[in-house]
N, C-alpha and C positions, 0 to 999 in steps of 0.2 A: 551073224552076217546076213542070213536069210531075211531077218526082220528089217535090217538096215536097207536092203535092196527093195523090200516091199514099201518102206516109207519113202524111199526116193521116187519110186514109180507113182505112189500116191500123191506126192507133192507135185510132180509134173502134170498128173491128171487134174489136180485141183487148180493149178495155174491155168491150164487150158479151159477148164470150166469157167473160171473167173473172166477170162478173155471173152468167152461166148456170152456170158451174162452181161458184161459191160457193153458189148456190141448190141445186144438185144435191148438193153435199157436206153442206149443212145438212139436206136430206131424209134422206140416208144416216145422219147423226148421230142424227136423231130416231128412226129405225127400229132402231138398234142394240140398245137395251135389251131390246126384245121379242125380237129375233132371236137374241140370245146370252145370254138370261137364265139358261141352265143352265151357262154357262161364264164365270164372273165375271172370271177372269184375262184371257182373250181379249177380253172386253167392255171391260175397263179399257184395254187396249193399243190397241184399235181406236178407242175414243172419244178417247183422247189424241192419236193420230196424225191423226184426222179433224179434231179441233178445231184442231190446229196448222196443218193445210192451210187451214182457213177463215180463221184469224188472219193467215196469211202472205198470202193472196190479198187480204184487206181492206187489208193494209198497203201493197201495191204497186199497187193498182188505178189510182191517179192517176198513177203513174210506173212502168209495167210493165217497161220496158226502157230501155237507154241506148245501145245499139249494134246494128248489123246487119252480118253478114258473108254474102257469097254464096260458097259453097264447093261444088266438084264433086269427089267422091271418084273416084279413078281406076278403081275397080271398079264404079262405078254410071253409069247413063246420064243421070240427071237432076241438075241443079244445085239445091242447097238454099238457101233464104233463112232464115238463123238470126237470131232476135232475142234479144239477150243482156241479162239482167236480174239483179237482186240475188238472186232465187230462181228456181228452175226450176218451171214449172207444166205439168202434163199435163191434158188434157181428160178427161172421164169415160170415154172409150174408150182412154185411154192414149197419145194422140198429143201430141207436144211443141208447146206453145203458146209458151212462153218457155224459152230455154236458160239454165241456171244459169251464172253467171260462173265458178264453180268446176269446171265440167265440163271434161274434157280438151280438147275441141275449142275451147273459149273462149280458150285460150292463143294461138290464131292471131291473135285481135284484139289482144292485148297485145304479142306478140313478133314477128310475121311481117309482111313486106311483101307487096304484091300479086304474084301469079305462082305459080310452083310452090312448094308448102309441104308440110309434114308435121308431125304431132303424135303423141305417145305416148298410146295408148288402152289400156284393160285387156287387149285382145286382141292388142296389138302396135302397130307403127308404121302409121299411116294416111297415105297420100300422096294428093295431089290438087292442085287449083288454086283459089286465092282470087282472085275477079275484082272483089270490092267490099268495102271496109271503110268503114263509115259510122258517124259519131258522131251521136247523136240527142239533142237537148236538149228535155226535156219539163218543164213547170212547171205545177203545179195542174191536171193532166189535159189540158193544151193543148200541142200541138207548137209550139215556138218556132223552132228552127233545126235544120238538118242540115248535116253536114260530111263530104264524101267525102275520105278521107285515105289515105295510104300508110303512115304511121307515127303511132302514138299518142304518140310522144315529142316531137312538135312543141310548142315552148313556147307558140306562139300558141293552140293548142287547149287548153292548160292554163289559160289566163288566166281564162275565165269561172268556173272552179271555184276557182282559187286566190284570186280576187278576192272570194270570198264571206266572210261574217263568220265569226268563230271558232266560233259555236255550230252551224254547219251543215257545216263543212268535212269533218270526219271521215266524215259520212254520205254524202258525194258521191264519195269517192276511188275507189270501186270502178269508176267510169266511166273513170278516168284512171290506173290503175295503170301505172307505167313498167316498162320491161324489167328494169332492175336490181332493182326491187322485186319484180316477178313471179318472177324467178329464186329469190329467197329464199322467197316465199310458197309456191311449188310444189315446193320441195325435199322429197325423200322423207321420210317420217316417221322411218325408221330411220337418222337422221343427227343427230349433235350439231353445232350451228352457233353460232359466235360472230359477231355482226354489229356492226362498228364503224360507226356512222352519225353524220354531222355534224348539228348542230342544225338542225331543220326538215326533215330528210330523210325523215321519216315512219316512224321506228323503231317507235313504239307502234302506229301504224296498220298497218304491215306485220306486226307481231307478232300483232295481233288478226285480221287477214285470213288469216294463216298458220293460226291455230287454226281459223277458219271453213272454210278449204279442206281441212285435214286431217280435220276432223269429217265433212265432206260425203263425202270420198273414202274414208273408212275406217268409214263408218256400219255396214257389215255385220259388223265385228269389234270396234269400240270404242264405248263409250257416251260421251255428252257429258261426264258427270261424271268421266271419266278424264283430262280435260284440266285443267291448272292454270295460272293466271297469278299470279306473285309480284310484287307492286308495292311501291314504296318507302314508301307511307303510305296512310291511309284517304282522304285528299283525292284522291289519284291513282286509287285503286280506284273511288271514286264517279264520277270523271271518265270512266273507261273503261267502267263498267257501263252507261252510256247508249248506248254504241256497240255492244256485243255483241248485244243483241236485234235491232238493225237488220241484223246480219250472220248472224242465225239461229244464234247461238252463246251464248245467254244462260245455258245450263246449265254452262258451264265454271266450275270452282271459282276464286274470286278471293280471294286472301289477301295480307296483308302478311307479312313475315318474322316479325314479332312474333306475329301470329295463328297462323301455322303452328307456331311454337315453343310457344305456350300450349296449343294442342290436343294436341301431341305429349307435352309434359312432364306436363301434367295435374296441376299443383299450384297452390296459391293463391299467385300472384305478380302483381306489377305491373311494367310496363315503364316505364323512365324516359322523360321527354319529351326527345327528342333535340334539339328546337329550342333548349332552354336550353344544351345542351352546345356546339353549333356557334356559338351566339350568343356564348358566353363565349370560345371559341377565336378567333372573328373580332374581338371587342372587345379581348381581352387579348393576342392574338398569342402565346399560350402553349399550344401543342399538347403534351399529355402523351405522351411517347414510348411509355409502357407500353400505351396504348390500341391501338396498331398491333400490339404484341407479343401482346396477348390475342386478336387475330384472325389469328394466324400459325400455321404448322405447327410452329414451335419450341415454342409454347405447348401444342400438342397432344402433342408428345413429352414435355414435363414432366408433362402430365396422364396420359399412358400409364404413366409410372413410378409415379405415385401410385395409379392404379387397380389396378396389379399388387399393390401393398401392401394395398389394400382387399380384393382377392380373397383374398389369403393370410390376412388378418385375419378373414374370414368363417368360416374353418374352425377349430374348437376344437383345441387341442393334444392333447386327450385322444382325438381320433379319434371315430369313430361308436360311440356307446355306447347299447345298448338293454337296459333292465332291469339296469343296472349291469354289463353285460358288454360289453367292447370287441369289437365285430364287425370293425371296420377301423381301421387306424392313419390318422392324418392324411396321411402320406406316400403310402399306397396309394390313398387317394381322389384326392389331388392328381396322382398319376401319370396316372390315367385322365382326370381333369378337364382337364389341360394338353393332352392329345392330341385333344380335341374341338375342332377348329379352325373358325374362321369363324362362330362362334355367339356370342350374347350370354351373359352369365353365367347368366341364367335358363334359357336353352335348353341351355346346357352341363350344368346340374344334371340336367335331365331325361335327357339323353343319357348322362351319367355313371351315373345310377341304373340305366338299362336295361342298360348294358354290365356293370356290377358285378353286378347281380342275375343276369344270364345266366351270368357266371363262377361265382357262388356255387352255382347250380343244378348246374353240372358238377363242382364241387370238393367231394368228400365230406369233405375235411379241415376245411372251414369248419364244416359241420354238426357234425362230431366235436368240434371245439374248443369250439363253443358248448355242446354237450351236456355236455362235460367240465366246463366252467366252471359250468354250472347244477348239475351233479351235486354238485360240491364244496360248493355252497351248501346243497342240501337233504339231502345225506348227513350233514352235520354237525348237522342238526336231529333232535331226538328226538320232537318233537311231530308226530304223524301228520297233523294238519290243515295244519300249516305245510308239510310235505313235499308234500301234495297241491296246495297253492296254488302252490308253486314249480315243481312238475311242469307244472301248467297254464300257468304263465308261459313255460316252455320251449316248449310247443306253440305258444303265441301268438307267441312270438318267431320261431319257424321260419316261421310264416305270414307274418310281416313281411318275410321274405326272398323273397317273390314279387315279380314286376315292379312292380305298382302299390303294394304294401305297402312295398317297399324304397324306391321313389322318394319315397313320403310321408315315410318316416323320414329320408331324405337331405335332403329339403327342409326338414325341421325342423332338421336339423343345420346346414345352410347356409341360414338363413332370410333372404331379402332382400325379402320381401313388404312389410315395413314400412319399408324403406329409402327415404329421401327424397332426390331428386336435389339439391335445394337444400342439404340438410345435408351431403351428400358434397362438393359444390363448396365450401361454406363451409370445411370442414376442409382441403381442398386449398389454398385461398387462405391460410389461417392458417399453412400449412407450405410455401408456394410456394418460399421461398428454399432449402429442403432439396432440392427437385426441379429447380431451375433452375441451369444452369451456363453460364458465359461469355456472358452476355447483357448488352448495354449498355443496360439500362433501370433506372429507379429502382424497385427491388422494394419498398422500404419504402413509397413512396407508393402503389404498386399495392395492397399489402395493406391499408393504412389506408383508402384511398378505396373499394375494392371491399367490404371488410367493413362499412363504414359503410352502404353501400347494401343489402347483403344482410341486415343486421340488421333493416331495415325491409321486407324481402322485395321490394325494388325491384331490377329487373334492368337493367343497362346494356346497350345494344345490343352492345357488344363482348364481353359474357359469354354471349350467346345460343348461340353455336357450342359453347362448352365444355359448357353445360348439355344441349344436344341430344346431344352426343357421349356424355356420362355416361349419359344415359337409354338411348341406343342400346346402349352396351357392357353395361349392367346387364340391360336387359330386352328388347333386340332391337326389332324393328319389325314391326307388323302393319297399322297403320292407313293407311299411305301406299304400300303395295306394289301397289295396284291402278292407280295412276296410270301412264299410258303416255307422256304428253307434257307438258312443263313449259316455260313461257315465263318468263324473268326479265327484267324491264324496269328501266331505270336501273341496269344491272348493274355499272357501274364503281364503284358505292358499296359493293360487297360485298368482304370479305376472303377470302383463300385458304382459311382454316379453314372459313368459311361455305360455300364451294363444296364443300369436301371432305365436310362433314356432309350437305349437301343431296343430294349424290351417293349417300351411304350410305342415307339415309332413303328417297329416291325412286329406289330401286335398279333398278326395272323401267322407268323413264321415259327418253325422249330429251329433250335440253335444247336450247332455242333461246335464246341469251343476247344481249340487245340493250343497247347502251350507247354512250357517247361519252366518251373519256378527257378531252376538253377541258372537260367538265362535271363532272369528278370533284372536287367541292368537299368531300367527306368523306375527303380524302386521309389524315387522321390514323388511319383504321381500314381503308382499302380497298387493293386491289391498285394497283400503279403502272402496269402494262401487262398486255395480254391474254396475253402469253407465260407469265405466272406460273401460269395455270390449264390450260394445254394437257395437262399430265400427269394431270389429274384425270378428263378425259373421253376415252373411247375414240373413235377415228375422228372427230376434230373437224375441221370445215372453217371457215376464217376468210373472211368476206365483208365487203364494204364498201358503204356507201351514201354517196356523195360529193357528191350534188347536193341543194341545199336548196330545198324547195318552199314553205316557210312564209313566209319574209320576202321583201320586195322586194329588187331588186338593190342599191338604195342602202343599205338596212339591212345586208344581208349583207356588202357591201364594207367597211362601217364595222366590223362585228364581226370580219371577217377580220384587221383590223389588230391586234386583241388576240390572237387564236389564233396567228397567224403569228409574233408577237413572243415568244411563250412556247414556241415550238417544236412546236406542235400542228397545223400546216398550215392550209390554207384550204378552205372549202366552195365548191362551184361553184353560184352562184345561178341560178335560172330567170330568164329575161329577162322580168321583170315590174316595171315602173316604178310607183312610188307616191309620188313626191316625195322631196325630200332629207331626210336626217336633220337635225333642228333642234338646234342647240347654243345654249343660252340662258344668258347670264351674268346672274344675278339676285342682288341683294343678299340675304343670309341672312334679314334681317327681312321681306323682301317675298316670299319664295318661296311661302309657303302661299297668299297672296292670288293670286299669279300662277298657281299650279296650279289653283285653283278656276276662274279665267277660262278657262284652256286646256281644262279638262274640259268646261265649258259649250260651248266651240267644237267639240270633238270630238263631243259629243252632237248638236249641230246638224247636223254632217256625216253623221250616221246611224250612228256607231259604237256597237255594243251593249255590248261588253266593253272596259273601260278599266282598266288597272292603273297605280297609282303605286307604284314599286318603290324601297324604301330598302335600304341595306346592312344596317342593324340596326333595332331597334324604336324608336329615339329619334325623337321628334317625330310619331310616327304618330297618337297621340291628339289632338294639337293640330290636325293636318290634318283628321282626322275631324270634329272640332268645327266647323271652318270650313265643311266640306261641309254639315253640318246647318244651320248659319246661312244657307247659300245655298240651302236646300231641295233639296240633291242627296243622293239615297239612296246610301249607301256602306257598305262592310263592311270591317272590319279582319280580316285573317287572321293570327292570332297563332301558331298551332301546327298540328300535324297534326289536321285536323278532317274531318268526313265530307262537307261540301258547300261548293261555291262556286256561288252562285245567279246568276252573271252580273252585269252592270251594272258599277258602279264599285267597285273594291276597292283596299285599301292592303295591301301585302304586302312581305315581305323577299325578297331575291334567292334565298336558299336554299329558301324555300317555294314560290317561283314555278317552280322547275325542273320540267320535264315538262308545263307548261301553256302556253297561248298566248292572246293577247288582240288585239283589233283595233288598239288604240292603247296605247302604253306611254310613261310619263314616268318617267325615272330621276332620282332626286334625289341631290344631292351627288356629282357625278362628278369632283370635284376630285382632284388628284394626292395630296393629303394624306389623302384618304379611300380612294381606290382606288389604292394605290401600285403603280407600274409594275414595281417590283423584287420584288413579292410575287406568287408564282404563284397563291396562293389568292385574293387580291384580283382578279387578272386573270380567273380562272375565274368568280368571282362576277359580275364586270362582263359577261363574255361571256354567261353564262346570262341575265342581266337583259336584255341587248340583243336576244338571239335569241328572246325571248318575243313580239316584236311582228310582226304580220302586215302592217299597212299604214302605221302612223305610229309614229315613234320620236322622242322629244325628250329631250335630255340637259341637265340643269340643273346649273350650277356657280356658285360665287361668286367664286373667285379665279383659279386656274389649273386648267384641265381636265386629266384624266389624260394623261400625256405621249404615249402611243400614239395618242390621238385628236386631237392637235393638228393 
């Protein structure tokens, strides 16, 4: 009781301190324009940093910290009481009021037990003793509870956080980061990491916290806009964009793969709606084998052969001709051109021009040959004026053989400035059979289907890697070279060719790749296992997140029946009970009315986000109509869109991937809908089941999926 009162008093004192600090920073901000009026650049930087401090303090005033540790450094006499929060705060004299969770010392809270401890600081290893580790629960500016713990990994301590509704869970996780998560978050920047995480293990959350941690600890050498998140769709990007500001990482660049490609290729193109493709594959059970081929390294090899022909075709057989005089043969240009390794065609041209111009300067025979060729022209002329004109051309031509002049002429000779990536790719597809050998795919269908899309300037997801590669080979890359760190989420849905191209384009970045093979529903275009991409990344480390924090033990145990039966192992659930999974046999004709009543019940129980998940889009409109008749606000998610506003939504399993809801109802879980012998069906069902935090209900009409019996 005495400790609780102490912490209440401490909280009030801290809140008052924060008020004073905020007021002080506001005075500083107001005085800056006058003080630095003669230095606009410094003024802008100071105003921005001060405004950020004010915003951050205002954001955490009602919940300034979530933990306390008492630590005595072996080299010091006095024990420190450190209060850990989402952001670090210094008073106006530079003293620590709140310790940032990303600070090196804070890892003691997440990873260490009481007693002798050590942590890695910028100056080396710090050793000492931790005598107290306290979890502090604050809500709306009031202290609710304190827990003195030895380990943050106690499931009981996680329950208050994991029992929260879906809309607030991500914002609270910083207080309960687990040791396996912390190891990934705090992995050094200069390391490529692949993280295989089970559903609900916090992959996305760990990825975003990793960005926040690396931004904080590398602020002296990297800018926030040198960090990138590549997400699967706009729906997902919007979902995480609400979390990044809370982690003080809002300036990280957030893109879908399509957006990155559009920026890089910079041509007028439209990307296909992948929703329709996977819906067709799910409904028809006809996956086109060539889709996987287009995202493979074999396809890249075929493309390389074609691009080699393109390169040769860019050079005229006449060689480099200036004023009707052959200065260089095609072969002599190609000899130099081929020896400029590791550059794009555009860069190779510039380098070739410089090398040849330098050679010409040193080779008197070149000048003599040109003069002789020109002399033959004007010696044969009797007209004095014509002779003078030709003589002037000779001088002009010799001027063209300087560095810049010759490069200009060479670029005219091999002009790729007007070459369009889409046109190059279209010609490749038209002739793909010529460049493809011993591949067991339907090349005829590949050509017909792809050309049909390209004719309308519509790009399939499986063609993005090839287009990016063509652009890179022809023109090189300047716009993405500044990025130093890249997160790829839902990474199991990318093909090997995609990874290869991203590695080329983001050549100066380290990658953290997060995914779950059990949720790989785009198997028609993606890698089959993580081993496939090891050779693309240098010094890659494979890590696992095997514990599920999202769902209750009852839900996870039910979902594990699916994953284990298709050979993808089981997740270890946190010991959080939320009631049994409900399996309801309901006549087809009665299902919509039944769902309406169940949703009303879940709303009465206080659940804010409720998803009704279908395998495909059939009957979604009918259910939405029933909701409207019952005065229930609902939203149908048809495709990749930018927002989900919470509440009741009707969605397909493939669009629900990566999201989570308080309550989930899965419709048509019959064996003839989700066939137990179909790996894709089982992955779709697994994804749907693992979206639920607290309540999961499975509706069927005849025989439920065999694995759930």
